[in-house]
C-alpha positions as CSV (number, residue, x, y, z in Angstrom):
1,M,-0.3,6.9,-5.5
2,L,2.6,4.9,-6.1
3,G,5.0,7.6,-4.6
4,E,2.6,7.7,-1.1
5,I,2.1,4.0,-1.0
6,L,6.0,4.1,-0.7
7,S,5.9,7.0,2.0
8,H,3.9,5.0,3.7
9,M,6.1,2.1,4.0
10,K,9.0,4.6,5.6
11,E,7.1,3.7,8.7
12,D,6.7,0.8,10.4
13,T,3.1,-0.2,8.8
14,T,0.8,-3.1,8.0
15,E,-0.8,-3.5,4.1
16,S,-4.1,-2.7,6.1
17,E,-2.8,0.4,7.5
18,I,-1.8,2.0,4.3
19,V,-5.3,1.0,2.5
20,R,-6.8,3.2,6.1
21,K,-4.6,6.3,5.7
22,M,-5.4,6.6,1.6
23,R,-9.0,5.7,1.7
24,E,-9.1,8.7,4.3
25,K,-7.2,10.9,1.6
26,Y,-8.9,9.7,-1.8
27,E,-12.3,8.9,-2.7
28,A,-12.3,5.7,-4.8
29,P,-14.7,2.6,-6.2
30,E,-14.6,0.4,-3.7
31,G,-11.6,-2.2,-3.5
32,K,-9.4,-0.1,-6.0
33,I,-7.4,1.3,-2.9
34,E,-6.7,-1.9,-1.4
35,A,-6.3,-3.8,-4.7
36,D,-3.6,-0.7,-5.9
37,V,-2.2,-1.1,-2.1
38,H,-1.8,-4.7,-2.5
39,K,-0.3,-4.7,-6.0
40,V,2.5,-2.3,-5.5
41,V,3.2,-4.4,-1.4
42,A,3.4,-7.6,-3.2
43,E,5.7,-6.8,-6.3
44,L,8.3,-4.7,-4.1
45,R,7.9,-8.6,-1.8
46,K,8.6,-10.1,-5.3
47,I,11.8,-8.3,-5.9
48,G,13.0,-8.4,-2.3
49,A,12.7,-4.9,-1.9
50,I,10.7,-5.6,1.6
51,E,10.0,-8.9,3.9
52,G,6.9,-10.5,4.4
53,K,3.7,-12.4,4.2
């Protein structure tokens, strides 16, 4: 899943848009995809790999 999240980030996109695209492709318990995407984005921001709030 990490690789797919990163591939979506190659485009100008938002966290919400990444979640939407992944929910279209994968079935997961409520909130799982959102939590996973948020965790990856937060870690990337923490290490300075991406900018944003």
